[in-house]
N, C-alpha and C positions, 0 to 999 in steps of 0.2 A: 454363290451369287452375292454380289455386293449389296449391302443394305443402305437405307437412307442415312443411318447413323455413321457408317463408314465414309460415305461421301461428305457428310457434314463435317466430320473430324478432319478429313483431308483438306477441305476448303478452309477450315479454321487454322490448321497448321500452315497452309500455303500463305494465307493472308498475313498471319503473324510473322512468318519468316520474311515475306516480301517487305513488310514495314521496317524490319531491321536491316536486311541485307540488299533490298532492292530486287529488280528483275532484269534479266537480259533477254533480248529478243533475237531470234534467228532471222535477221534482216538480210542475210546472205541468200535466203531462199526467195526466189523471184516472185512466187505467187503471194507471199506475205507482203512484199513491197507493193506489188500491183494492186492488192486489195485496198491499201491505204490511199493510193492514187484514185482508184475507181470510185471509192466511197467518199473521197475528199475529206478524209479525217487526218488529224495530226497524229504522229506516232504515239504521243503520250496519252491519247484517248484510249488506246488499248488497255492501259492500266485501269482506267475507270470501268471499262467493260468487264475485265477480269475480276476486279474487286466486287462487281455486282453479281457474280455467278452464284446460283443457288442450286440446291439438290435437284430441282426439277429440270435444270439445264444439263444434267449429266447424260452422257451418251455411252461412254465405254471406259473401262479401266478397273483396277490398275493393270497396265500392260507393261511387261518388263522391257526395259531399254537394252536390247541385245547388242546394238551397235556401239553405243558409247559407255554402256554399263554405269549410268549415272542414277539408276533407281527406277522408279515406276512412273509411267506416263498416264495421265488422265485426260480424257476427251470430253469436252462440253460443247454445246452449241448455244448461240445467242443471236437474236435479231438485232441488226445494226442497220439503220436507215432502210428497213424493209428487206434486207438481204440476210439469209441464214449464214452465220459465220461459224466455221469449224475452228475450235480452239483446243490445242493440245499443250498441256502444262505439266511441269514436274517440279518437285522440291529441290532438285540439284544436290550437290554434295553438302555434307555437314559444314556449317560455318561459312557458306558462300551463298551467292545469289540464287533465287528461284529462276526457272527457265521457261520461256514461252517458245515452244518449238514451232507451233503453227498458229497463225491467226489470219485466216483467209476465207474467202467465199467458199462455202461447201460445194464440192464437186458433185455430190449426190445428196438427196434428201437424208437428213439425220433422223435417227429413231431415239426417242426419249422415254426410257422405261418408267420414269417416275412422274411424267406429266400426265395430267388427267384430261 
């Protein structure tokens, strides 16, 4: 089982790498784009939400990226304008941008093992 320290370490690594290399978003995925439209938020607002993630927002991970083999994916949830948002992020390749694979309204209620 992943502990609070593991999640905190990942978030610190992710944010540090994002500050240096930036982040790319999978905007080719329809539900990610539709969420921005439905919530009437600008694309750059996603970065603000991702930077605000804390251990209590953790849902799942690390999950191995079997498809693209770019490392481990981590899933978090966050309330944005009263809607639960499913956020899947990963560090990406060494020396390159972090990746936000998913940023969309959750299709099912999320479970937060570290929320009280």
